[in-house]
PAMAR-594134 format. One line per field, with one value per residue (C-alpha): residue in one letter; x, y, z. Coordinates in pm, 1 decimal. Layout:
N
resn	c(A:...)
east	c(X:...)
north	c(Y:...)
up	c(Z:...)
//
This chain:
281
resn	c(X:X:X:X:X:X:X:X:X:X:X:X:X:X:X:X:X:X:X:X:X:X:X:X:X:X:X:X:X:X:X:X:X:X:X:X:X:X:X:X:X:X:X:X:X:X:X:X:X:X:X:X:X:X:X:X:X:X:X:X:X:X:X:X:X:X:X:X:X:X:X:X:X:X:X:X:X:X:X:X:X:X:X:X:X:X:X:X:X:X:X:X:X:X:X:X:X:X:X:X:X:X:X:X:X:X:X:X:X:X:X:X:X:X:X:X:X:X:X:X:X:X:X:X:X:X:X:X:X:X:X:X:X:X:X:X:X:X:X:X:X:X:X:X:X:X:X:X:X:X:X:X:X:X:X:X:X:X:X:X:X:X:X:X:X:X:X:X:X:X:X:X:X:X:X:X:X:X:X:X:X:X:X:X:X:X:X:X:X:X:X:X:X:X:X:X:X:X:X:X:X:X:X:X:X:X:X:X:X:X:X:X:X:X:X:X:X:X:X:X:X:X:X:X:X:X:X:X:X:X:X:X:X:X:X:X:X:X:X:X:X:X:X:X:X:X:X:X:X:X:X:X:X:X:X:X:X:X:X:X:X:X:X:X:X:X:X:X:X:X:X:X:X:X:X:X:X:X:X:X:X)
east	c(3062.9:2864.7:2706.3:2625.7:2446.5:2246.6:2141.9:2036.2:1835.2:1662.4:1598.2:1414.6:1200.7:1106.8:1046.2:848.8:631.4:566.2:480.8:209.5:-145.0:-346.4:-588.2:-944.0:-1158.3:-1368.7:-1595.8:-1887.1:-1785.7:-1893.7:-1617.2:-1844.2:-1862.3:-2108.9:-1944.9:-1715.9:-1760.8:-1499.0:-1703.1:-1481.9:-1639.5:-1417.9:-1650.8:-1467.1:-1214.2:-994.4:-668.3:-392.9:-159.7:-235.1:92.0:49.6:-330.0:-281.6:-84.2:-375.8:-212.3:-552.0:-758.5:-1101.5:-1060.2:-1358.7:-1346.6:-1566.2:-1393.2:-1620.6:-1577.0:-1301.5:-1128.0:-771.4:-714.6:-406.9:-305.7:-8.5:131.4:461.3:613.5:425.7:91.7:-74.1:-92.8:36.6:-134.3:-486.6:-424.7:-301.8:-671.9:-815.0:-682.5:-777.6:-397.2:-513.5:-858.5:-988.5:-1050.2:-1376.0:-1575.2:-1607.7:-1464.7:-1717.3:-1670.2:-1978.7:-2161.7:-2035.7:-1869.3:-1494.3:-1578.8:-1809.0:-1598.6:-1325.1:-967.4:-915.3:-1218.7:-1093.6:-718.8:-861.4:-1028.3:-685.2:-376.5:-60.0:243.8:494.4:812.4:987.6:975.1:943.1:1082.2:1196.6:1387.8:1212.9:1155.7:1035.9:691.5:639.4:714.9:463.4:185.8:258.7:-61.5:-276.0:-424.3:-495.4:-252.0:-126.0:176.1:-14.6:-116.8:216.7:347.1:79.2:135.8:503.9:493.4:252.8:523.3:784.1:968.7:925.5:1253.8:1427.6:1240.4:1359.0:1724.4:1689.7:1855.1:1529.3:1281.6:997.6:1144.4:1451.9:1533.9:1589.0:1895.4:2205.9:2360.8:2098.0:2153.5:1849.6:1811.2:1593.0:1354.4:1306.5:1238.7:970.4:835.2:806.8:582.7:365.9:342.0:199.1:-56.6:-169.8:-210.5:-404.3:-674.1:-811.5:-1118.6:-906.4:-534.7:-285.3:31.7:257.6:571.7:576.3:832.8:1051.3:1354.2:1402.4:1556.1:1341.4:1327.4:1198.2:957.7:814.6:789.6:615.5:388.1:239.6:189.9:27.8:-230.8:-300.9:-349.9:-546.3:-768.9:-1131.6:-1027.3:-1062.2:-695.5:-504.8:-150.4:85.3:334.5:603.6:688.1:393.5:450.6:353.7:-18.3:-144.6:-367.0:-525.4:-905.3:-907.1:-606.0:-628.2:-358.9:-306.6:-139.1:-111.9:-375.8:-663.1:-751.6:-691.4:-747.6:-897.5:-975.8:-764.0:-422.8:-567.0:-816.5:-557.1:-298.9:-536.1:-624.8:-241.9:-278.9:-56.6:-68.9:47.7:326.5:426.3:435.6:642.9:875.2:996.2:1102.9:1282.2:1462.7:1561.6:1703.4)
north	c(1881.5:1597.4:1854.3:2086.6:1782.9:1706.5:2068.9:2062.8:1777.8:1888.5:2258.6:2071.3:1884.7:2204.8:2398.4:2088.5:2104.0:2500.1:2465.8:2181.2:2237.3:2275.7:2024.8:2128.9:2258.6:2018.6:2223.3:2055.7:1692.9:1494.0:1529.5:1246.8:901.5:642.0:351.1:194.2:-165.7:-201.9:-331.3:-206.9:-218.0:-137.4:-108.9:-108.0:125.0:302.7:522.4:679.5:928.4:1293.6:1364.9:1031.5:1037.4:815.6:536.7:349.6:171.0:37.2:-75.9:-218.8:-326.4:-464.8:-654.4:-683.0:-695.9:-808.5:-626.3:-803.4:-995.7:-1015.7:-928.1:-966.6:-803.3:-988.4:-975.1:-889.2:-517.8:-286.5:-495.7:-187.8:-309.3:3.6:218.7:69.3:108.4:474.6:510.5:362.4:647.5:905.6:989.2:1010.8:1044.3:746.0:845.4:637.6:375.3:404.0:310.5:278.8:210.8:41.2:183.8:546.3:650.4:787.0:1073.5:1198.4:1188.3:1425.2:1281.4:1358.7:1132.8:867.4:884.4:845.9:520.8:366.7:265.9:206.0:24.6:87.8:-57.4:278.6:334.1:675.0:806.0:1137.7:1272.0:1280.2:1035.3:662.0:767.2:1074.7:816.5:595.2:825.1:1092.6:1318.9:1075.7:1199.7:1031.4:721.1:549.9:426.7:83.6:106.6:183.4:-138.9:-340.4:-269.9:-299.3:-629.7:-744.0:-622.6:-796.5:-429.7:-433.4:-578.6:-317.8:-25.9:-153.7:-155.5:177.5:447.0:644.2:402.7:544.1:864.3:803.3:1023.9:867.9:1018.9:913.1:822.9:534.7:189.0:80.9:-178.8:-193.7:-437.9:-281.6:68.6:-134.7:-306.1:75.4:152.6:-135.6:-19.4:307.7:157.5:-73.5:233.3:391.7:134.3:223.3:23.1:-52.1:-110.1:-88.6:-320.3:-246.5:-478.9:-409.7:-732.9:-674.7:-521.4:-751.7:-1099.9:-1419.8:-1423.5:-1068.1:-1167.4:-1415.7:-1185.8:-932.7:-1164.3:-1270.2:-897.3:-841.7:-1135.5:-949.1:-629.1:-755.1:-946.1:-800.9:-523.8:-520.6:-515.6:-484.1:-651.5:-632.2:-854.9:-1022.7:-1265.8:-1501.8:-1722.4:-1442.1:-1399.8:-1773.6:-1724.2:-1435.4:-1454.6:-1331.7:-1291.9:-1065.0:-1169.5:-852.3:-846.4:-505.6:-329.2:-589.9:-860.0:-1184.7:-1446.3:-1442.4:-1685.3:-1825.2:-1954.7:-2354.0:-2253.8:-2060.8:-2332.0:-2602.4:-2385.1:-2408.0:-2058.7:-1734.5:-1720.8:-2089.7:-1984.0:-1698.0:-1885.4:-2199.6:-1982.5:-1804.9:-2154.1:-2224.4:-1899.0:-1986.9:-2314.0)
up	c(-912.3:-720.5:-475.9:-781.0:-959.8:-647.3:-592.6:-964.1:-938.6:-603.4:-774.7:-1046.0:-843.8:-655.8:-952.0:-1100.0:-800.7:-821.1:-1151.7:-1136.2:-1199.3:-863.7:-773.7:-844.2:-580.8:-406.4:-194.7:-348.4:-260.7:30.2:342.6:513.0:503.4:695.1:862.9:599.3:545.5:272.4:-31.3:-324.1:-683.6:-998.2:-1304.5:-1659.0:-1537.6:-1800.8:-1744.2:-1924.4:-1770.5:-1873.9:-2022.9:-2243.9:-2333.1:-2612.4:-2406.8:-2215.6:-1889.6:-1753.9:-2026.4:-1905.4:-1524.8:-1347.6:-1010.0:-695.8:-356.3:-66.5:275.4:492.8:206.8:138.3:-245.4:-402.6:-725.6:-907.7:-1256.5:-1446.7:-1438.7:-1605.4:-1578.2:-1399.3:-1027.3:-848.9:-1102.8:-985.6:-614.3:-692.6:-871.5:-567.6:-354.3:-608.7:-659.5:-1034.1:-1185.2:-1404.9:-1786.5:-1770.3:-1573.2:-1174.8:-839.7:-583.7:-186.0:-21.7:-321.1:-325.4:-629.5:-502.5:-765.2:-507.0:-197.8:-146.5:-174.1:213.6:264.9:72.6:203.5:548.4:473.1:419.3:591.6:352.3:390.6:72.5:-54.2:51.1:412.0:546.7:881.4:965.1:1213.6:1540.4:1837.0:1786.2:1914.0:1687.0:1380.4:1517.4:1595.6:1337.6:1323.5:1547.1:1880.6:2196.2:2143.7:2473.8:2552.1:2628.6:2238.5:2104.9:2306.6:2195.9:1823.7:1861.0:2050.4:1734.6:1488.2:1693.5:1734.2:2130.6:2222.9:1945.6:2132.2:2490.8:2357.0:2254.6:2513.5:2577.0:2432.9:2264.4:2325.8:2162.9:1866.5:1509.3:1352.4:1137.9:1490.3:1566.9:1381.7:1233.2:955.1:654.3:816.1:1148.6:918.2:761.0:1098.4:1213.4:923.6:988.0:1339.4:1221.7:1003.8:1282.1:1503.2:1237.4:1251.5:934.3:789.9:460.5:412.0:88.3:117.5:-177.3:-181.3:201.8:242.4:-73.5:131.5:426.4:454.2:517.3:891.0:902.9:637.0:873.1:1131.1:904.4:759.4:1095.4:1164.8:839.0:923.0:1232.1:1070.9:786.3:1000.9:937.7:708.2:335.4:237.5:-111.5:-122.1:-427.3:-445.9:-636.3:-411.7:-492.8:-182.3:49.3:-109.9:-110.5:186.5:-13.3:-45.9:-407.1:-657.8:-932.0:-1193.3:-1441.5:-1747.0:-1991.7:-1782.9:-1780.0:-1494.7:-1709.2:-1431.4:-1077.7:-802.6:-515.0:-495.3:-552.8:-820.6:-1032.6:-967.1:-1088.5:-1398.9:-1503.0:-1667.7:-1635.5:-1262.4:-1250.2:-1489.6:-1270.1:-972.6:-1089.7:-1272.7:-953.8:-790.1:-1149.1:-1124.5:-760.8:-839.0)
//
């Protein structure tokens, strides 16, 4: 019965995919972008999901992000944090307003062009059955062993890789013991190899212990240096060094500034930040 339920759920996802509407042709959109600096502008963005057009998720979002800034997006569950990132990546199209990168509206760029501007590290890690090398390199070409060693050392993965029987050529399968933290570090190393001009980190440290989180934070500092980065985090202590913190509630930005400014203001951000320590105690 369990196997039948699993097969039924899998079949439903397959049929949903087959029946989903095809994306519109984008042959008229630009597939090239000059050297990306990383200036990002959100202007009066409004969005609701196609299947629930009357339920507005993002109401009137506006923000200016300068090249190289580390931007943290915080707020309670359902505030619209991940939705904003999905809109930035053109996973969905906005109802009105505009999102621009270096002055060019992303609606004028092909999805592939937009996607290639970003490296992503998500809460849910994804690895496939293949060698460590294949999981790190993925679809990139010309990656040397020296580059692999460098990013693994930066992420604190070098010791783990060297303990594997075949090193980078070890096949990751159920027989290879690998922790949730090591899986996350592998996805971070992959992002470092990609070396895209912009970065999205969505709850990247949520599934690791405190010691591994510190290791990841150091790797993140190296990864985000000189890159425009968007960080979504529930642990507000991990984004204290952000250049800009956007505080969202009910689809709107209600506060913005750095950690010190927002704490001194004593508003919603300060309430969120202090509540985490109240819960911990």
